[in-house]
Each structure stands twice: as C-alpha cells, then as structure tokens.
N, C-alpha and C positions, 0 to 999 in steps of 0.2 A: 609538504603539509605540514605548518607547525607542529610542536607537541602541545602547545598550548589549545590550538585548534583542536586536534583530536581531542583532548581531555574535556573541552566545552562541549564540542557535540556528543560526546558519549555521556555526560551529565543531562543535556537535553534528551537525549534518546532514553536513558533510565528514567528520568522524570516521566515521560510519556509510557512509557511501558507501564511504571507503575499506576499512572492515572488510568490508563487503560484497564489493568487490571481492578482498580478501584471501581470503574463503572459498572464492569463484568460482574463482581461480587455482592456491591452493595446498591449503585444506582439503578441498573436493572431489575431487581427485585424490586424496589420501590417505585418505578414504574408500571410494573404490572400488579400493583394492588393500587397506585392510582388509578389503572385504566379498567380495573373491576367495576366501577360504577358506571362508565358507559359503554358496556360489553354488548348494550340490546342495538345502540346507534351503529354500530361497527358493522360491517359486512360478513367480515370474517373473525374468527375468535382470537383475543388476546396474546394467545401463546402462540399463534402466527407472529404477530407484530414481535415478541420478544425474542424468538429466533432469529428474525431477520436481525434486530439490533445485535444479538449477541454475535451473530456471523460477520457483521459489518465491523463489529469492535475485533474480533480474529484476525480479518482480513489488515484493518490497520496495525496489528501486533505484528503479523507475517511481515508486511513490509519494514516496519522499525527493527525486527531481526535480521533482515537481509541488509539493511542499511548500515547496522552495526558488524555485519561480515565483512562488508565491502570496504568498509572505513579499518578494519581490522586489517585486510588486506593492503590499504593505501598504507597504513603505518609500515608495515613489513616489507613494501615495493613490490608487492607481487600482484597489484591489480590490474595490470596489462597482462593477466593470462587466461587462457581458457577457462580457468577455474571460476573465474568472474562472472561468466555469463549464467552459471546456474542462478545465481543469486539474482541477476537483471532478470532473467526470464520467471523467477517466481515472482518478483516484484510485479513485473506487465499482468502475470496470471491474478494475483490478488489486486489490481486494480481493475480489470476485467470482471472480476466476480463480484468486489465493490458495485461496481456501477449496476451489474445484474441484480445484486441487493435491494440498490436504491428503487431500481426499476421495479421490481416485487413490490417493494412500499407502496411507489405510485400507484399500483395495481390495485392494492389492498385497499389503498384509501379512496379509490374512483369511485366506487359505488356507494348510493346512499346518500344523504343528507350530514354527515357528521363531520364532514371536511369541506372548505369551501373549494370551489374550482381552481381559484387562483393558487392555493397551496398545491395543488397537486401539479399543477403548471410549473412552480419553482421547483418540485422534486424533480421533475423532466428536466429543468435545466442543469440541477445538480448531476444527474445522469450524465449530461452532454461533458458537463465540466470534469466528471471523473473518469469519463474515455477519453477526453484531451488529456490528461497527466497521465492514462496508459501510452497514448502516441508520442507523448513527450519523451519518457521512459525508453520508449520502442527507438526513439531517435538517437538518443544518448547511448542505447546501445549498439547501434550503426556505428556512431563514432567510436564507441570502443572497440568494436570490430576490425577498425581502421588504425586505432593505434596498436592492437596486439600485432597485425599484421606488419606493420611498419616496425615493432620492436624485433618482430622475429626477422625481419628481414636485416634489420640493423646486426642482430646477433650473426646473421650467417655472414654478412660482409666483413665482420670484424672477424670471424674464424678465417675467410678465407685472406684477408690482410696477414693476419698471424701466420699463416702458411708460407705467403711471401715472404715474410721480414724471416 
C-alpha cells in the first residue's frame, strides 16, 4: 500500500474519530434537551435513547481504532500475522453490538404513536444492513486466515529451501 494512501486513510479516520467525539460531547446533550419536550409521547425515558446513541457512537469509535491499528500493521508489513485477528474480532463484535443497539432503538420506538410504523421498519432494515457488514467482515477474516496460512507455509518452504542450499 502506498504511503500517500496510508496518510489519506489516516486523515479520514482522524476526522471521523474527531467527529464522533463532537457528536458525543455536543450533539447528544443537544438531542437530550430537544427530546425533553416529547418525553410524554415516548414509551421509554429519554435517557434510554441517549444511552443507545452514545453506545452506538462508541461502537463506531471502536471500529475506527481497529481500522487504524490494522492500517499500522499494513504499513509495517505485519498484517498477515495472528495479531491482526484480534482487531478483526473486535470489529466483528462492534458491528454485532451496533446491530443490537439499533434493534433496541427500534424496540423503544415501536410502542405508542410517537413514531410512524414505517420508521420502525426502516430501523429494522438498518439492523439487517449492520449485520450484513458484520458478515462481510467475517468473510474478510476468513480471507485473512487463508493469507496468514499461506504466508506461514511460504516461510516454512523458504526455510527448507535454505537448508537444502
């Protein structure tokens, strides 16, 4: 991977991480103050919605940090090692957690007349999409496992060839 590509991706990841911190520090409290007026229309307290939003942002931050660490491993040439699996597993867990949080949001929005049923259905679609991303990362994990196995095999064969020579 080129040095310019690594720098560009790090800039994008940094901007996304800074944006997520802004959402946690500024936007969530503003959302809480905006939701205070419609508290009677919702079946669940406003604090429950805010907790789901904050935890959702945390899952996104976890994914961003894991991608940063994997990018560091790519730059060093160590991504095809068993150490990369830790970050991939954490990413898969974060996507599953995000899907569960979106599902919880849908459950909280479903009762009552505060939110149209179509919106709850759209939230259900987002759950399926996030789980789909988790499955894509799982497939990429399998590809990483194959690449690591081939890298180990190539190193073994190279060592055998060095012994023969």
